[in-house]
N, C-alpha and C positions, 0 to 999 in steps of 0.2 A: 148645793142646789142641783143634785144629780138629776132629779125628775124634770127640772126645767130644761136642761140640755137634751135629755133623752127624748122628751116629747117634741122638742124643736127639730133636732137633726139626727136622732137615733143614738145608739150607744157610742159615747165619746171615745171609748177604747178602740173603736173601729174607724176613727176619723182618718187614719192613715191607710185605709184599705186601698188596694191596687187593682187596676184593670188587668185584662189578660196579657197586656204588653208590659206589665210591671210598673206602670205609671200610677202615682197616687191620684185617686179620684177627687176632683175638686168639688167642695161643697158650695152650692149656689144658693144665695139668699137674695130675694127680690124685695126691696123697700118700695112697696106699692103706695102710690099717692105721695111720693117723696116731696118734702118741702125743705125745711131747714136742714134735714139730714143730708140733703144733696149738696149743701154748702159748707158742711163741716170740713176742717182740714183733713185731707186723706189719711194722715198719720193716725187719726183717732181710731180708724178701723184696724190698725195693726194690733190693738189690744186682743183681738181674736187670735192672732198668731202667737201672742205671748201666753194666752191661756192654753192653746192647743198648738204647740210648736211643730208638730209633725204634720199638721193638716194644711191643705190648700183651700183658699176661699175665693169666691167671686161674689162681690156685692154689686147688685144692679139697682140703681136708683131710677125708678120709672114713674112718671106722672106729669100732668100738664103744668105743674108749678116748678119743675126742674128748670134752673136758669138756662136761658138760651145759649149762653157762652159755653155751657157744659154739654149741650145736646150732641149725641153720637160720639162722645169722647170716651176713650178707654185708656187706663193707665195700669201699670204693674209696679209693685213695690216689694221690698224684702226678698229679693232674688226670685221673684215670680210667685211667692207664696200668697200674695194678696193681689187680686185683680179687681178693679173698680170700673164700672160702666155707667154712663148716664144716658137716659133717653127721655126727651121731653115729648110726651104723648099720653093719650089715654090708653089703658091696657087693651080695651076692646078694639082699638084701632090698629094695634101692632101685634096682637096675639100671635098671628101666624108667622111672624118674623123673629120672635124671641123664644128662647128655650124655657120650658117649665122649670121653675126652681125647686130646690129641695125644701125650701121654707119661704113663706110669704111673711113679711112684716108690715103691719099697718099701724104706724105710730100715731097716737092721738088722732085717730081717724074721725071721731065724732059721728060714727054711723048710727048712733042712737038718736040723734037729732032728726026730726021729721024732714027738715029742709035738705039734709045731707043724704038721706036714704036714696032719693032718686038719682043723685050723682054717683052713688056707689053701686046701684043695682046691676048694671051690665058687668062691671069688673068682678063683683062678688059671685055672679052666676058662673063666671069662668073659673074662679078660685074653687068654688064648691062642687062644680059639676064637670069641669073639663081639664082638671089638673092631675087626675089620678089620685085624688084624695090626699094631696099634699097638705101638711099642717100650716096653719096661719096664726101668727102671733099678733094679737090685738093689744094695744096699750091705751091708757086713758089718764087724764091728769088729776082725777080725784075719785072718791067713792061714788059720787052722784053721776059723774060722767060714765064710770064703769057700769053702774046699774042701768043706765039708759042703753048702753051697748049690749049688755046682757039680755035685757028685755027684748030688744030688736032681734038679736041673733037667735034667741030661744024660740022666737015665733017662726023662724024659717024652718021649713021641713027638710031642707037640704044641708043642714049644718048640725054638727054635734060637738060637744065640749070634750076636750082631752084633759084640761085643767080648768077648774072654775075660777072666776075672778079672785085675785088676791094681791097683796102688796108686792110690788116689784122690787126684788133685792138689788136691781141695777138701775133704779130710778135716778133721775137727775136731782142733784142736791141744790141746784140753783133755783131760786125763786123768781118766777116771771109773773107779769101782770096778765090776767086773762083778757083776751081781745074782746070778748063779749060782755065783760064786766070789769071795768078799770079799777074798781075798788077791791077786787078779789085777787089774791096771790095763789099761784099754782106751782106744782112740781111736774114737769113733763114726764110722761111715762111712769106715773106714780103707781098705777095698778096694771096688771096684765092678765090675759087669759089666752089659752091655746085651744084652737078649734080646728076642725077639718070638715070636708064635705061628708055627708052621710050617704053611704051606698044605698041603692034601691033595696026594697024589702027582699029578703032571701039571699042577698049577696053579702058575704062577710069580707071586709076589707083586710088586706095583708099581702105582702109579697112572698110569704112562705107559710108553711103549716103552723109554725110556732107563733108567728104574728097573727094569723087568723084565729088561733085558739085564744090568744091574749085579748084580742079585740072582741071576740064573741062573749067573753066573760066579764067585760067592763060594765 
């Protein structure tokens, strides 16, 4: 699934890239609108270190549903290779105080539901217009949920797809009861899609010439 990781965090062979002082640059992932993800045993996130042993990661759980006991908590594991931070707040309320991540993750966000769109508007405006066009990973619990998200995001003029919705190779294998339909079983994160903000007309996104050429021909 090389394309999966490349669109999410760039070339995996460069995850151990160093800064001018010789320190490995930490990859930052923000779980936006974090809920159950914020309550998982921290060791779960060490799977990223197992996949990319030379890389350093920072997982930032941010959202109003982050448990109060975790708010403003930070911990490091695996000799500093994994750092996890929790923030109980809406993104738009703390944007100026937190760093822009390399990747946003919106797990089972439900942005396709009309009642949820108003809740997400301010945060998505930041993601798509004030993050330097960082990628955002959206997941959904079934094809119908994915289709709703796709329809909503496709209507936004400030968003473009890097990968269209497809079955997630890393979906949860655990069956859960859907909270809005107790007779229906779901798999969390069953489908995913990768998007990013769309640059204004005439501006080609990319940090270097090669990236600009690649994005211009997509």
